[in-house]
N, C-alpha and C positions, 0 to 999 in steps of 0.2 A: 422131795421130788425135784425142786429147783436145783439143789446141790447135785443130784444125779445127772440132770440135764447138762449142767455146766461142766461136770467132769467128763461126760461123753463128748461134749463139744470140744473141750481142750484135747482129749485123746484124738479126735478127728483132725484137729489142727496139727498135732504132732505127727500123725500118720501122713497127712497131706504134705507136710514139710519134708518128711523122709522119702516121699515118692517123687521127688524132683519137680513137683508141681508147685510153683509159687502161688500163694494165696492172693486173692484180689479182694478189695473192699466189697462188702455187701451189708445191707442194713440189718442183718441178723447178728452181726459181730458186735459185742459190747465194747465200751471204751477200754476197760481193763484188758480185754482179750486183744485189742489192737496193739496195746503196748507190749503184751506178752508175745504176740506174733513177731513183732519187730525185734525184741530182745532175744528171743529164741533163735531167730535168723542170724543176728550178729554174734551170738554165743558160739556158733559153729559156722562161721562165715563162708567157708569154702566147701561145705558139706556136699552140695549137689554139683557145683562147678565154681570156678573162681569168682568170688564176690557175690555169690547167690544170696547171702545174708544181707548184704548192703542193698541189693536189688529188691529183696523182700521188704526191707525197711522203706525203700523208695516207693513201693506200691501203695503204702499207707500214709504217705506224706500228703498233706492237704495241698490242693492246687496253688493256694496262695503261698504256701511254704516253698513249693517247687519253683515258683516265680522268683523268690528271693535267692534260693540256693543255685538256681540255674539247672541245666540239663543233668542227666544221670552221671555223666563223666565228672562234672564239677562236684556233684554230691559225693561220689566215691572219693575224690581227692580231699574233700572236707572231712569225711569220716576217718580217713587214714591220716589226717593231720594230727599234730601234737594235741590239739584241743579235744578230739574225740576218739583217738585210736585205742584208748583203753577199753572201748566197747567191743572191739573186734576180738573174737576168741576168748572172751572173758570166762571165768570159772563158774560164777553164779550171779544171780540177781534176785532182788526182792522188789515188789511193786506194792505200794501202799497208797490208797486213795486219800487225798487230803482236802478235796472239795469237788462239788459237782452241781450241775443243774440239768435241765433237759436239753441244753444246747452245748455244754462243755463239761469236761472233767479234768482234774489236775491230780497228778500222782507224784509221790516221792519215790524215786528209783535209786536203789543202792546196788552198785556193781562191785564184785570182787574181781579185779583184773588178773591176767595171767601171771603178774608179778606179786600177787597176793596183797594188793593195796586196794582199799575201799574208796569208792567215789560216789558222791551223791549228785543226783540230777533232779530238776523239776521238769516234768513231762506233761504237756497239755495236749488234749485231743478236743476236737470240736465236731459237731454234727454238720455235715455239708447240707446246705439248705436250698441250693439252686437246682433247677431241673436237670435231668440227664441221668446217666448210669450211676453216678455217685450220690444221688439224692438220698438223704437220711443215713448215709454211711458216716461212721466215726473215723476221723483222720487226724494225724498229728499236725499240730500247728506250731508247736514250740518245744524245744529241748534246751534247757539252760546249759551254760558252761558247767563243767564238772567242779565239784567242791571236793578236794582230797580229804579223806577221813582218817588216813593213816594205814599202817600195815596190820595184817591179820596175825602176825607172829610177834 
């Protein structure tokens, strides 16, 4: 039953993404789903409008992370820089949980970029604990620099 619910939730996430409505954090979205939402947006970055995938990713960035990266325009420049541009319009990705507690979860993310080169990232989300609209929502606090893993060919 849990598997069916998760599949239905992921289908709803994909339908929502395809209907030009960017998802916003809520406390029913699991840590892995947060990462999936962000990566799905980046995979087809301009699907809804220019940089909609980057904006989707920004929606799930923890407020502390946003303070470090600066406003959305700075975040867009950072994602488009040499350090992270391989995430934009990538071909595929895998998400593997490598550790978690009730307040944080860490994942190994492997991306196959549009040049068919694999890159590995450590991706961490944390539960927002302060009062307000984000209370108990899982949000990204850290994405490591990429580790190139080589070509798929």
